[in-house]
N, C-alpha and C positions, 0 to 999 in steps of 0.2 A: 504494500500500500504506500502510495506517495505521501510523504510527511506533510506536504502543503495542500493536500486534497481538501480538508475542511475550509482552508482559507480561500481556495479557488471556488468551492461550492458557495461560500458566502458572497463572494464577489459576483458570481453569476446570478445569485438570488437578488442582489442589489440591482444589477443591470436589468433583470426581468421586471422588477417593481418600479424602477425609476428609468423609464425608457429614454429620457433626455440625456443621460450620462454616458460617458465612455470609460474605458478602463484607465486611461491616463488620468482622468479627473479623480477617480476613486483612489488611485495610487498616491495622489497628492494630499489626500485627507489626513489629518492627524489621527493617530490610533484611537483616541477616545471617541472621535466622531464616527469612525468606522464601526467600533463596537456598539455605539448607541444606535446607529442605523440598523445593524444586524439584529439587535434586541427588538427594535420596533417592527422590523419585517417579520421576525419570528412570531411576535404577538399577533400581527395581522394575519399571518398564515393560520395560526391556531384559531383565531376568531372565524375565519372563512370556513375552516374545516368543521367547527362546531355548528355554524349556521347551516352548512350543507347537510350535516347529519340530522339536525333538527328538522330541516325541510323534508328529507327523505323519510323520517319517521312520521311526520304529519301526512305525507302523501300515502304512506303505507297504511295508515289508520283510516284515511278517507276513501281509499280504493276498496271496492267490494272484492270478495274472494272469487277469483276466476278459476279455481281448481275444479276440474270436471268431476272428480270423485265427491267433492262436497255437494255439488248439485245433485248427484245421484243419491247421496244419503238424504238430502232434503226431500227429493221426490219420493223416495221409499217411505220416509216418515209421513209425508202427506198422503200417500196412497194407502197406508195402513189405517188412516183415519176414516177412509171411505168404505172399507170392507165391512 
């Protein structure tokens, strides 16, 4: 594993979130600014993931069950009432 891989990963993450920057601009940042931006980006990514999970859970709860076997079970229970 390359020892600078986490540093490169963080730099790419900054470039992804701040599209107006280039690598040379990031290289000129003081270290504290670089660390602070990485912290903020990590928080943003976590918030986005949590919002996406919450949205998926809400969609899963609002969607009806499209499992064919559950339909058959419901039909069998309904048919048994008419016998």
